[in-house]
Biopython code that builds the backbone (N, CA, C, O; Angstrom):
import numpy as np
from Bio.PDB.StructureBuilder import StructureBuilder

atoms = [
    (1, "UNK", "N", (125.779, 98.520, 225.866)),
    (1, "UNK", "CA", (125.213, 99.540, 224.798)),
    (1, "UNK", "C", (123.970, 100.126, 225.725)),
    (1, "UNK", "O", (123.371, 99.397, 226.516)),
    (2, "UNK", "N", (123.697, 101.324, 225.564)),
    (2, "UNK", "CA", (122.405, 102.138, 226.019)),
    (2, "UNK", "C", (121.453, 102.202, 224.647)),
    (2, "UNK", "O", (121.943, 102.467, 223.549)),
    (3, "UNK", "N", (120.226, 101.964, 224.818)),
    (3, "UNK", "CA", (119.459, 101.980, 223.701)),
    (3, "UNK", "C", (118.322, 103.321, 224.025)),
    (3, "UNK", "O", (117.386, 103.543, 223.257)),
    (4, "UNK", "N", (118.560, 104.101, 225.203)),
    (4, "UNK", "CA", (117.665, 104.829, 225.261)),
    (4, "UNK", "C", (118.363, 106.468, 224.149)),
    (4, "UNK", "O", (117.677, 107.483, 224.029)),
    (5, "UNK", "N", (119.522, 106.342, 223.618)),
    (5, "UNK", "CA", (119.616, 107.246, 222.797)),
    (5, "UNK", "C", (119.599, 106.591, 221.432)),
    (5, "UNK", "O", (119.912, 107.366, 220.528)),
    (6, "UNK", "N", (119.283, 105.242, 221.027)),
    (6, "UNK", "CA", (119.595, 104.412, 219.991)),
    (6, "UNK", "C", (118.534, 104.918, 219.033)),
    (6, "UNK", "O", (117.451, 105.277, 219.495)),
    (7, "UNK", "N", (118.740, 104.964, 217.893)),
    (7, "UNK", "CA", (118.061, 105.317, 216.710)),
    (7, "UNK", "C", (118.566, 104.440, 215.657)),
    (7, "UNK", "O", (119.694, 104.403, 215.168)),
    (8, "UNK", "N", (117.281, 103.572, 215.333)),
    (8, "UNK", "CA", (117.544, 102.338, 214.453)),
    (8, "UNK", "C", (117.103, 102.851, 213.068)),
    (8, "UNK", "O", (116.305, 103.782, 212.947)),
    (9, "UNK", "N", (117.619, 102.247, 212.108)),
    (9, "UNK", "CA", (117.460, 102.808, 210.419)),
    (9, "UNK", "C", (115.812, 102.481, 210.184)),
    (9, "UNK", "O", (115.339, 101.393, 210.513)),
    (10, "UNK", "N", (115.229, 103.251, 209.747)),
    (10, "UNK", "CA", (113.623, 102.709, 209.540)),
    (10, "UNK", "C", (113.154, 101.471, 209.079)),
    (10, "UNK", "O", (111.951, 101.208, 209.092)),
    (11, "UNK", "N", (114.005, 100.692, 208.673)),
    (11, "UNK", "CA", (113.353, 99.452, 208.473)),
    (11, "UNK", "C", (113.644, 98.531, 209.557)),
    (11, "UNK", "O", (113.116, 97.421, 209.489)),
    (12, "UNK", "N", (114.464, 98.827, 210.639)),
    (12, "UNK", "CA", (114.976, 98.236, 211.858)),
    (12, "UNK", "C", (113.745, 98.405, 212.701)),
    (12, "UNK", "O", (113.172, 97.417, 213.161)),
    (13, "UNK", "N", (113.240, 99.864, 212.958)),
    (13, "UNK", "CA", (112.094, 100.356, 213.571)),
    (13, "UNK", "C", (110.991, 99.449, 213.302)),
    (13, "UNK", "O", (110.307, 98.846, 214.129)),
    (14, "UNK", "N", (110.900, 99.432, 211.866)),
    (14, "UNK", "CA", (109.182, 98.706, 211.322)),
    (14, "UNK", "C", (109.613, 97.184, 212.036)),
    (14, "UNK", "O", (108.614, 96.787, 212.637)),
    (15, "UNK", "N", (110.389, 96.510, 212.135)),
    (15, "UNK", "CA", (110.707, 95.201, 212.343)),
    (15, "UNK", "C", (110.372, 95.180, 213.820)),
    (15, "UNK", "O", (109.506, 94.478, 214.343)),
    (16, "UNK", "N", (111.283, 96.161, 214.503)),
    (16, "UNK", "CA", (110.983, 96.064, 216.051)),
    (16, "UNK", "C", (109.674, 96.353, 216.555)),
    (16, "UNK", "O", (109.241, 95.839, 217.587)),
    (17, "UNK", "N", (108.928, 97.304, 215.730)),
    (17, "UNK", "CA", (107.336, 97.524, 215.997)),
    (17, "UNK", "C", (106.522, 96.313, 215.579)),
    (17, "UNK", "O", (105.510, 96.011, 216.212)),
    (18, "UNK", "N", (106.827, 95.792, 214.802)),
    (18, "UNK", "CA", (106.015, 94.519, 214.437)),
    (18, "UNK", "C", (106.185, 93.205, 215.278)),
    (18, "UNK", "O", (105.302, 92.351, 215.347)),
    (19, "UNK", "N", (107.598, 93.105, 216.017)),
    (19, "UNK", "CA", (107.621, 92.262, 216.915)),
    (19, "UNK", "C", (107.173, 92.670, 218.093)),
    (19, "UNK", "O", (106.679, 91.730, 218.716)),
    (20, "UNK", "N", (107.134, 93.864, 218.761)),
    (20, "UNK", "CA", (106.524, 94.130, 219.598)),
    (20, "UNK", "C", (104.971, 94.324, 219.990)),
    (20, "UNK", "O", (104.396, 94.014, 221.033)),
    (21, "UNK", "N", (104.487, 94.927, 218.840)),
    (21, "UNK", "CA", (103.074, 95.227, 218.497)),
    (21, "UNK", "C", (101.908, 94.033, 217.504)),
    (21, "UNK", "O", (100.688, 93.876, 217.467)),
    (22, "UNK", "N", (102.885, 93.506, 216.934)),
    (22, "UNK", "CA", (101.769, 92.296, 216.201)),
    (22, "UNK", "C", (102.314, 90.903, 216.151)),
    (22, "UNK", "O", (101.993, 90.273, 215.144)),
    (23, "UNK", "N", (102.964, 90.376, 216.898)),
    (23, "UNK", "CA", (103.814, 89.091, 216.758)),
    (23, "UNK", "C", (102.952, 88.437, 218.019)),
    (23, "UNK", "O", (103.710, 88.131, 218.938)),
    (24, "UNK", "N", (101.672, 88.172, 218.268)),
    (24, "UNK", "CA", (100.961, 87.233, 219.545)),
    (24, "UNK", "C", (101.865, 86.863, 220.408)),
    (24, "UNK", "O", (102.745, 86.213, 219.844)),
    (25, "UNK", "N", (102.068, 87.014, 221.730)),
    (25, "UNK", "CA", (102.967, 86.030, 222.409)),
    (25, "UNK", "C", (104.394, 86.370, 222.573)),
    (25, "UNK", "O", (105.165, 85.879, 223.397)),
    (26, "UNK", "N", (104.730, 87.546, 221.416)),
    (26, "UNK", "CA", (106.111, 87.570, 221.542)),
    (26, "UNK", "C", (106.676, 88.508, 222.910)),
    (26, "UNK", "O", (106.330, 89.583, 223.401)),
    (27, "UNK", "N", (107.823, 87.392, 223.259)),
    (27, "UNK", "CA", (108.330, 88.457, 224.824)),
    (27, "UNK", "C", (109.607, 89.728, 224.276)),
    (27, "UNK", "O", (110.836, 89.664, 224.316)),
    (28, "UNK", "N", (108.822, 90.663, 223.857)),
    (28, "UNK", "CA", (109.539, 91.660, 223.430)),
    (28, "UNK", "C", (110.428, 92.376, 224.597)),
    (28, "UNK", "O", (110.028, 92.658, 225.726)),
    (29, "UNK", "N", (111.743, 92.605, 224.052)),
    (29, "UNK", "CA", (112.756, 93.060, 225.165)),
    (29, "UNK", "C", (113.545, 93.966, 224.310)),
    (29, "UNK", "O", (114.319, 93.601, 223.425)),
    (30, "UNK", "N", (113.279, 95.190, 224.655)),
    (30, "UNK", "CA", (114.083, 96.250, 223.919)),
    (30, "UNK", "C", (115.586, 96.047, 223.505)),
    (30, "UNK", "O", (116.074, 96.038, 222.375)),
    (31, "UNK", "N", (116.176, 95.888, 224.716)),
    (31, "UNK", "CA", (117.818, 95.600, 224.299)),
    (31, "UNK", "C", (118.208, 94.499, 223.732)),
    (31, "UNK", "O", (119.226, 94.514, 223.039)),
    (32, "UNK", "N", (117.252, 92.978, 223.973)),
    (32, "UNK", "CA", (117.414, 91.821, 223.130)),
    (32, "UNK", "C", (117.170, 92.110, 221.679)),
    (32, "UNK", "O", (117.767, 91.794, 220.650)),
    (33, "UNK", "N", (116.013, 92.870, 221.954)),
    (33, "UNK", "CA", (115.537, 92.562, 220.370)),
    (33, "UNK", "C", (116.249, 93.679, 219.296)),
    (33, "UNK", "O", (116.361, 93.493, 218.084)),
    (34, "UNK", "N", (116.590, 94.589, 219.859)),
    (34, "UNK", "CA", (117.534, 95.485, 219.147)),
    (34, "UNK", "C", (118.819, 94.776, 218.478)),
    (34, "UNK", "O", (119.088, 95.030, 217.304)),
    (35, "UNK", "N", (119.539, 93.968, 219.162)),
    (35, "UNK", "CA", (120.529, 93.172, 218.963)),
    (35, "UNK", "C", (120.052, 91.882, 218.110)),
    (35, "UNK", "O", (120.730, 91.622, 217.115)),
    (36, "UNK", "N", (119.133, 91.190, 218.357)),
    (36, "UNK", "CA", (118.594, 90.298, 217.447)),
    (36, "UNK", "C", (118.332, 90.701, 215.957)),
    (36, "UNK", "O", (118.676, 90.079, 214.952)),
    (37, "UNK", "N", (117.653, 91.868, 216.039)),
    (37, "UNK", "CA", (117.321, 92.222, 214.613)),
    (37, "UNK", "C", (118.393, 92.778, 214.062)),
    (37, "UNK", "O", (118.542, 92.639, 212.849)),
    (38, "UNK", "N", (119.204, 93.400, 214.704)),
    (38, "UNK", "CA", (120.665, 93.651, 214.080)),
    (38, "UNK", "C", (121.263, 92.681, 213.426)),
    (38, "UNK", "O", (121.570, 92.682, 212.234)),
    (39, "UNK", "N", (121.454, 91.724, 214.327)),
    (39, "UNK", "CA", (122.200, 90.260, 213.713)),
    (39, "UNK", "C", (121.326, 89.719, 212.714)),
    (39, "UNK", "O", (122.046, 89.146, 211.897)),
    (40, "UNK", "N", (120.151, 89.627, 212.394)),
    (40, "UNK", "CA", (119.398, 88.979, 211.562)),
    (40, "UNK", "C", (119.929, 89.943, 210.282)),
    (40, "UNK", "O", (120.575, 89.419, 209.374)),
    (41, "UNK", "N", (119.649, 91.231, 210.269)),
    (41, "UNK", "CA", (119.889, 91.756, 209.309)),
    (41, "UNK", "C", (121.357, 91.617, 208.644)),
    (41, "UNK", "O", (121.565, 91.476, 207.439)),
    (42, "UNK", "N", (122.304, 91.682, 209.630)),
    (42, "UNK", "CA", (123.763, 91.574, 209.337)),
    (42, "UNK", "C", (124.179, 90.103, 208.564)),
    (42, "UNK", "O", (125.051, 90.002, 207.701)),
    (43, "UNK", "N", (123.307, 88.954, 209.111)),
    (43, "UNK", "CA", (123.533, 87.741, 208.715)),
    (43, "UNK", "C", (122.788, 87.658, 207.554)),
    (43, "UNK", "O", (123.520, 87.311, 206.627)),
    (44, "UNK", "N", (121.533, 87.845, 207.180)),
    (44, "UNK", "CA", (120.927, 87.673, 206.111)),
    (44, "UNK", "C", (120.522, 88.899, 205.311)),
    (44, "UNK", "O", (119.313, 88.968, 205.089)),
    (45, "UNK", "N", (121.251, 89.851, 204.847)),
    (45, "UNK", "CA", (121.534, 90.871, 204.124)),
    (45, "UNK", "C", (120.295, 91.108, 202.920)),
    (45, "UNK", "O", (119.678, 92.147, 202.687)),
    (46, "UNK", "N", (120.177, 89.872, 202.306)),
    (46, "UNK", "CA", (119.119, 90.045, 200.885)),
    (46, "UNK", "C", (118.060, 89.416, 201.671)),
    (46, "UNK", "O", (117.160, 89.058, 200.912)),
    (47, "UNK", "N", (117.871, 89.206, 202.604)),
    (47, "UNK", "CA", (116.269, 88.775, 203.223)),
    (47, "UNK", "C", (115.431, 89.901, 203.403)),
    (47, "UNK", "O", (115.919, 90.825, 204.053)),
    (48, "UNK", "N", (113.952, 90.068, 202.853)),
    (48, "UNK", "CA", (113.022, 90.945, 203.407)),
    (48, "UNK", "C", (112.714, 90.379, 205.052)),
    (48, "UNK", "O", (111.848, 89.505, 205.103)),
    (49, "UNK", "N", (113.223, 90.717, 206.152)),
    (49, "UNK", "CA", (113.203, 90.128, 207.369)),
    (49, "UNK", "C", (111.369, 90.633, 207.691)),
    (49, "UNK", "O", (110.605, 89.793, 208.165)),
    (50, "UNK", "N", (111.034, 91.603, 207.465)),
    (50, "UNK", "CA", (109.966, 92.048, 207.788)),
    (50, "UNK", "C", (108.700, 90.802, 207.273)),
    (50, "UNK", "O", (107.866, 90.197, 207.947)),
    (51, "UNK", "N", (109.007, 90.768, 205.823)),
    (51, "UNK", "CA", (108.050, 89.906, 205.217)),
    (51, "UNK", "C", (108.189, 88.277, 205.881)),
    (51, "UNK", "O", (107.277, 87.471, 206.068)),
    (52, "UNK", "N", (109.690, 88.119, 206.161)),
    (52, "UNK", "CA", (109.810, 86.695, 206.730)),
    (52, "UNK", "C", (109.125, 86.252, 208.026)),
    (52, "UNK", "O", (108.643, 85.148, 208.279)),
    (53, "UNK", "N", (109.192, 87.465, 208.875)),
    (53, "UNK", "CA", (108.416, 87.255, 210.054)),
    (53, "UNK", "C", (107.058, 87.333, 210.074)),
    (53, "UNK", "O", (106.439, 86.739, 210.956)),
    (54, "UNK", "N", (106.424, 88.055, 209.136)),
    (54, "UNK", "CA", (104.947, 88.210, 208.894)),
    (54, "UNK", "C", (104.535, 86.518, 208.406)),
    (54, "UNK", "O", (103.547, 85.930, 208.848)),
    (55, "UNK", "N", (105.361, 86.013, 207.573)),
    (55, "UNK", "CA", (104.833, 84.723, 207.348)),
    (55, "UNK", "C", (105.260, 83.696, 208.139)),
    (55, "UNK", "O", (104.889, 82.558, 207.850)),
    (56, "UNK", "N", (106.027, 83.893, 209.160)),
    (56, "UNK", "CA", (106.493, 82.968, 210.381)),
    (56, "UNK", "C", (104.781, 83.142, 211.235)),
    (56, "UNK", "O", (104.210, 82.136, 211.656)),
    (57, "UNK", "N", (104.329, 84.169, 211.334)),
    (57, "UNK", "CA", (103.553, 84.382, 211.978)),
    (57, "UNK", "C", (102.244, 83.805, 211.383)),
    (57, "UNK", "O", (101.403, 83.322, 212.141)),
    (58, "UNK", "N", (102.115, 83.831, 210.476)),
    (58, "UNK", "CA", (100.692, 83.280, 209.818)),
    (58, "UNK", "C", (100.703, 81.879, 209.384)),
    (58, "UNK", "O", (99.727, 81.167, 209.147)),
    (59, "UNK", "N", (101.896, 81.601, 209.318)),
    (59, "UNK", "CA", (102.278, 80.206, 209.023)),
    (59, "UNK", "C", (101.867, 79.193, 210.488)),
    (59, "UNK", "O", (101.598, 77.992, 210.462)),
    (60, "UNK", "N", (101.913, 79.988, 211.572)),
    (60, "UNK", "CA", (101.779, 79.609, 212.649)),
    (60, "UNK", "C", (100.390, 79.754, 212.933)),
    (60, "UNK", "O", (100.106, 79.564, 214.116)),
    (61, "UNK", "N", (99.531, 80.014, 212.237)),
    (61, "UNK", "CA", (98.091, 80.696, 212.500)),
    (61, "UNK", "C", (97.679, 81.829, 213.472)),
    (61, "UNK", "O", (96.650, 82.012, 214.123)),
    (62, "UNK", "N", (98.776, 82.492, 213.355)),
    (62, "UNK", "CA", (98.655, 83.904, 214.371)),
    (62, "UNK", "C", (98.939, 83.446, 215.718)),
    (62, "UNK", "O", (98.858, 84.240, 216.655)),
    (63, "UNK", "N", (99.242, 82.321, 215.884)),
    (63, "UNK", "CA", (99.615, 81.842, 217.608)),
    (63, "UNK", "C", (101.023, 81.108, 217.448)),
    (63, "UNK", "O", (101.148, 79.914, 217.720)),
    (64, "UNK", "N", (101.862, 81.741, 217.081)),
    (64, "UNK", "CA", (103.452, 81.119, 217.144)),
    (64, "UNK", "C", (103.754, 80.688, 218.826)),
    (64, "UNK", "O", (104.255, 79.618, 219.170)),
    (65, "UNK", "N", (103.397, 81.600, 219.596)),
    (65, "UNK", "CA", (103.822, 81.487, 221.018)),
    (65, "UNK", "C", (103.747, 80.171, 221.362)),
    (65, "UNK", "O", (104.637, 79.488, 221.870)),
    (66, "UNK", "N", (102.156, 79.706, 220.929)),
    (66, "UNK", "CA", (101.621, 78.462, 221.513)),
    (66, "UNK", "C", (102.145, 77.247, 220.790)),
    (66, "UNK", "O", (101.734, 76.114, 221.035)),
    (67, "UNK", "N", (103.182, 77.556, 219.777)),
    (67, "UNK", "CA", (103.594, 76.202, 218.816)),
    (67, "UNK", "C", (105.262, 76.066, 218.992)),
    (67, "UNK", "O", (105.931, 75.096, 218.636)),
    (68, "UNK", "N", (105.708, 77.173, 219.572)),
    (68, "UNK", "CA", (107.356, 77.032, 219.699)),
    (68, "UNK", "C", (107.601, 77.702, 221.131)),
    (68, "UNK", "O", (106.932, 78.574, 221.687)),
    (69, "UNK", "N", (108.847, 76.990, 221.601)),
    (69, "UNK", "CA", (109.184, 77.370, 222.991)),
    (69, "UNK", "C", (110.100, 78.772, 223.006)),
    (69, "UNK", "O", (109.975, 79.664, 223.846)),
    (70, "UNK", "N", (110.852, 78.771, 222.123)),
    (70, "UNK", "CA", (112.103, 79.777, 221.844)),
    (70, "UNK", "C", (111.548, 80.505, 220.565)),
    (70, "UNK", "O", (111.604, 79.940, 219.473)),
    (71, "UNK", "N", (110.896, 82.035, 220.739)),
    (71, "UNK", "CA", (110.606, 82.478, 219.303)),
    (71, "UNK", "C", (111.538, 83.311, 218.601)),
    (71, "UNK", "O", (111.416, 83.647, 217.424)),
    (72, "UNK", "N", (112.516, 83.643, 219.405)),
    (72, "UNK", "CA", (113.452, 84.366, 218.525)),
    (72, "UNK", "C", (114.422, 83.001, 217.845)),
    (72, "UNK", "O", (115.060, 83.133, 216.801)),
    (73, "UNK", "N", (114.397, 82.034, 218.445)),
    (73, "UNK", "CA", (115.006, 80.731, 217.736)),
    (73, "UNK", "C", (114.582, 80.374, 216.715)),
    (73, "UNK", "O", (115.287, 80.023, 215.769)),
    (74, "UNK", "N", (113.318, 80.402, 216.725)),
    (74, "UNK", "CA", (112.393, 79.852, 215.792)),
    (74, "UNK", "C", (112.505, 81.035, 214.740)),
    (74, "UNK", "O", (112.850, 80.626, 213.631)),
    (75, "UNK", "N", (112.342, 82.107, 214.805)),
    (75, "UNK", "CA", (112.197, 83.113, 213.858)),
    (75, "UNK", "C", (113.496, 83.057, 213.101)),
    (75, "UNK", "O", (113.524, 83.067, 211.871)),
    (76, "UNK", "N", (114.704, 82.989, 213.950)),
    (76, "UNK", "CA", (116.151, 83.063, 213.293)),
    (76, "UNK", "C", (116.218, 81.700, 212.299)),
    (76, "UNK", "O", (116.690, 81.801, 211.166)),
    (77, "UNK", "N", (115.745, 80.518, 212.775)),
    (77, "UNK", "CA", (115.802, 79.066, 212.153)),
    (77, "UNK", "C", (115.070, 79.487, 210.869)),
    (77, "UNK", "O", (115.634, 79.184, 209.818)),
    (78, "UNK", "N", (113.726, 80.235, 210.785)),
    (78, "UNK", "CA", (112.433, 80.403, 209.654)),
    (78, "UNK", "C", (113.489, 81.175, 208.668)),
    (78, "UNK", "O", (113.774, 80.671, 207.582)),
    (79, "UNK", "N", (114.055, 82.412, 209.086)),
    (79, "UNK", "CA", (114.633, 83.462, 208.264)),
    (79, "UNK", "C", (115.743, 82.512, 207.473)),
    (79, "UNK", "O", (115.799, 82.329, 206.257)),
    (80, "UNK", "N", (116.614, 81.957, 208.503)),
    (80, "UNK", "CA", (117.980, 81.299, 207.611)),
    (80, "UNK", "C", (117.468, 80.074, 206.691)),
    (80, "UNK", "O", (118.212, 79.723, 205.775)),
    (81, "UNK", "N", (116.410, 79.496, 206.854)),
    (81, "UNK", "CA", (115.808, 78.508, 205.876)),
    (81, "UNK", "C", (115.296, 79.473, 204.586)),
    (81, "UNK", "O", (115.726, 79.195, 203.466)),
    (82, "UNK", "N", (114.655, 80.262, 204.705)),
    (82, "UNK", "CA", (114.299, 81.005, 203.802)),
    (82, "UNK", "C", (115.411, 81.615, 202.838)),
    (82, "UNK", "O", (115.290, 81.537, 201.616)),
    (83, "UNK", "N", (116.511, 82.229, 203.456)),
    (83, "UNK", "CA", (117.784, 82.595, 202.922)),
    (83, "UNK", "C", (118.236, 81.439, 202.261)),
    (83, "UNK", "O", (118.295, 81.505, 201.033)),
    (84, "UNK", "N", (118.538, 80.486, 202.765)),
    (84, "UNK", "CA", (119.092, 79.133, 201.911)),
    (84, "UNK", "C", (118.289, 78.931, 200.979)),
    (84, "UNK", "O", (118.822, 78.920, 199.869)),
    (85, "UNK", "N", (117.061, 78.743, 201.005)),
    (85, "UNK", "CA", (116.327, 78.535, 199.562)),
    (85, "UNK", "C", (116.504, 79.577, 198.393)),
    (85, "UNK", "O", (116.683, 79.352, 197.196)),
    (86, "UNK", "N", (116.397, 80.890, 199.123)),
    (86, "UNK", "CA", (116.440, 82.242, 197.940)),
    (86, "UNK", "C", (118.030, 82.133, 197.399)),
    (86, "UNK", "O", (118.288, 82.715, 196.345)),
    (87, "UNK", "N", (119.009, 81.466, 198.033)),
    (87, "UNK", "CA", (120.137, 81.704, 197.539)),
    (87, "UNK", "C", (120.379, 80.253, 196.607)),
    (87, "UNK", "O", (121.264, 80.246, 195.751)),
    (88, "UNK", "N", (119.669, 79.246, 196.806)),
    (88, "UNK", "CA", (120.075, 78.054, 196.020)),
    (88, "UNK", "C", (119.227, 78.312, 194.467)),
    (88, "UNK", "O", (119.343, 77.491, 193.556)),
]
sb = StructureBuilder()
sb.init_structure("model")
sb.init_model(0)
sb.init_chain("A")
sb.init_seg("    ")
for serial, (resi, resn, name, xyz) in enumerate(atoms, 1):
    if name == "N":
        sb.init_residue(resn, " ", resi, " ")
    sb.init_atom(name, np.array(xyz, "f"), 0.0, 1.0, " ", f" {name:<3s}", serial, name[0])
structure = sb.get_structure()
């Protein structure tokens, strides 16, 4: 899939911008992160994904990259845990 003409929904664009510009040490990759965010939105439809990512960032004292080896996996697990708690 080519992302040069990809136009994400507004909420997706805000999440991607946050990952790229506001999450210290995040290894932003346009192609991978479009897929990553799309999958999170699909798998956790009732979660406020942007808020979950912000909470993840500050839980790790604004330095998540120094505390976890794979940020995408850590974010996915964080969102999944919040989703399970929300549904119980």
